[in-house]
N, C-alpha and C positions, 0 to 999 in steps of 0.2 A: 406355709403362709407367706403370701406376696405382698409385701408393703416394702416402704424405703423409710429408713431413719438415718437422717443426716448427720454428721458428727456434733458435738456439743450438745447431743441431746441426753438428758439422765433418764433411764428408764428401769424400775425396781423390778423385783417380783410383784406377783399378783397384779397385772395388768395384763390384760386382753386385747390383742391390737387385730381389727378387721382385716380383710384382703384389700388390697390395692390403695390403701391408707399412706399418706404422707406425711410424715413429722419433722420439724424443725427445718425447714428449708429456709437458709439464711446463715448470717454469722453468729447471732447471739443464740445463747442455750435455751434449750426448752425443756422443762420438768414435768416429769408426769410421775405424781407421789404415790407412794403404795407401798407394800412389803411390811416391814415391823417396825413398829414404834419403838425406839431403844429405850425411851423415858419410861414407858407405861408397861413395858414386856410385853406385848398384845399383837395381834395380826391384825392387820388393818384390812378396811373393806377392799373388795373388788374393783377396780378402776376398769371399767370396758369402753373400748372405742371401735365402733360398728364399721363397716367396708364403706370403701371409699371416703373417707373423710381426710381432709386437710388442715393440719395444725400448723400454725407460722411460727416464726422464730420468737424466743423469748416468752412462749406462753407459758402458763403455770395452770396445770389441772391437778386438783386434790384429790385425797382418796374417796373412793365410793363413788366417784362420778360416772355416769351412763350417758357416752353421746350414741346417738343414733346413726342411722346411713347415711351418707350423701351430707355430712355437717363441714362447715368451714368455721374453725376459731381461727380468728384473727391473731397477727403478732400482738404481742404483750397483752394478750388476755388473761384472764386470771378466773378459772372455773372452780368456784367453792365446793366444800366437801358435801358431798351427797346430792349434787344437782344431777337434774336430769335434761338433757339437750335432746330435742325430738328429730325424728327424721328428717331431712332436707331442712335443714336451718343453717 
């Protein structure tokens, strides 16, 4: 895969990141939530980030989110669980 992840970015398992996406540029941490919920002992829904996406610093993307291609998620955004962001948004 060809993508860029800057320091202070937290990305667990069960997250798919598309080609040429940039995550967490800046000085504040970004979090993409996924993997296993230790309290419920269940596998969380897969989070998918499409090709050519930009996710700004301090963004929080919850489990089960699907972000289409060519999307910009601005800094300090919160994308709620199960949301779908269409292409080119």
